[in-house]
C-alpha positions as CSV (number, residue, x, y, z in Angstrom):
1,X,4.2,-1.1,3.9
2,X,1.0,1.0,3.7
3,X,-0.6,2.8,0.8
4,X,-2.5,5.7,2.4
5,X,-4.9,8.3,1.2
6,X,-4.4,11.6,3.0
7,X,-7.1,14.3,2.8
8,X,-5.1,17.3,3.9
9,X,-4.3,19.7,2.5
10,X,-5.1,18.1,-0.9
11,X,-6.0,14.4,-1.4
12,X,-2.9,12.4,-2.0
13,X,-1.8,8.8,-2.1
14,X,1.3,8.0,0.0
15,X,3.5,4.9,0.3
16,X,4.7,4.4,3.9
17,X,7.2,1.8,4.8
18,X,6.5,1.3,8.5
19,X,9.7,0.0,10.0
20,X,10.1,1.4,13.5
21,X,6.7,2.9,14.1
22,X,7.5,6.1,12.4
23,X,5.9,7.4,9.2
24,X,8.4,8.1,6.4
25,X,6.8,8.9,3.1
26,X,8.5,6.8,0.4
27,X,6.3,8.1,-2.5
28,X,3.4,10.5,-2.8
29,X,1.1,11.5,-5.7
30,X,-2.0,13.6,-5.9
31,X,-5.3,11.8,-6.5
32,X,-8.7,12.8,-7.7
33,X,-12.1,11.1,-7.7
34,X,-13.6,8.6,-5.3
35,X,-12.8,5.3,-6.9
36,X,-9.3,3.9,-6.8
37,X,-7.6,0.7,-8.0
38,X,-4.3,-0.5,-6.5
39,X,-1.8,-3.0,-7.7
40,X,1.4,-4.4,-6.2
41,X,3.9,-6.4,-8.2
42,X,6.7,-8.4,-6.6
43,X,10.0,-9.6,-8.1
44,X,11.8,-11.4,-5.3
45,X,12.0,-8.9,-2.5
46,X,11.5,-5.9,-4.8
47,X,8.0,-4.4,-5.0
48,X,6.4,-1.9,-7.4
49,X,3.2,-0.1,-6.5
50,X,0.6,1.3,-8.9
51,X,-2.8,3.0,-8.8
52,X,-5.5,3.9,-11.3
53,X,-8.8,5.6,-11.4
54,X,-10.0,3.5,-14.3
55,X,-9.3,-0.3,-14.6
56,X,-6.0,-1.1,-16.3
57,X,-4.9,2.5,-16.5
58,X,-2.0,1.9,-14.1
59,X,0.2,4.8,-13.0
60,X,3.3,4.0,-10.9
61,X,3.4,5.3,-7.3
62,X,6.8,3.7,-6.6
63,X,8.8,1.1,-8.5
64,X,11.7,-1.0,-7.4
65,X,11.0,-0.7,-3.7
66,X,13.3,-2.8,-1.4
67,X,10.9,-5.1,0.5
68,X,13.5,-6.7,2.8
69,X,12.0,-5.0,5.8
70,X,9.2,-7.5,5.4
71,X,11.6,-10.5,5.8
72,X,12.2,-12.5,8.9
73,X,16.0,-12.4,8.3
74,X,16.0,-8.6,8.2
75,X,13.8,-8.1,11.3
76,X,15.6,-10.8,13.3
77,X,12.5,-12.8,13.9
78,X,8.9,-13.4,12.8
79,X,7.4,-10.3,11.3
80,X,3.8,-11.5,10.9
81,X,3.6,-10.1,7.4
82,X,0.1,-10.2,5.9
83,X,-1.5,-8.9,2.8
84,X,-5.0,-7.4,2.8
85,X,-7.0,-4.3,2.8
86,X,-8.2,-2.2,5.7
87,X,-9.4,1.4,6.4
88,X,-8.5,3.4,9.5
89,X,-9.4,6.8,10.9
90,X,-6.3,6.6,13.2
91,X,-8.3,5.7,16.3
92,X,-10.6,8.7,15.9
93,X,-14.3,8.8,15.2
94,X,-14.9,9.4,11.5
95,X,-17.7,9.8,9.0
96,X,-15.8,8.4,6.0
97,X,-16.4,5.0,4.6
98,X,-14.3,2.6,2.6
99,X,-15.9,0.1,0.2
100,X,-13.7,-2.7,-1.2
101,X,-15.3,-4.3,-4.2
102,X,-12.8,-7.1,-4.6
103,X,-9.4,-8.3,-3.6
104,X,-7.4,-10.6,-5.8
105,X,-4.1,-12.3,-4.9
106,X,-2.2,-14.4,-7.4
107,X,0.5,-16.3,-5.6
108,X,3.5,-17.6,-7.4
109,X,4.8,-19.8,-4.6
110,X,4.2,-23.5,-4.8
111,X,2.3,-24.8,-1.8
């Protein structure tokens, strides 16, 4: 699943579950400003996605999203699921930048 900022026609935040290489917009909301905070909460295989422009002022992007597409049993084999941040200009030269100040992961699994 990807959380994407699109710039055209108006800046928006989109949640895209990439399942078969096609973009299907699961949720979209307009955004303003140039600093964003993102949060993902998991309950089993159900995920909720939030964003904010100020710390702790969370607004839901999508709640109760079925995350089974990330599971090995659903895909029929290893899916290589990772969590992290990245920026892309979709293979094209770009002048935009992305600055990630921090990334925090709180795992609930026993290792």
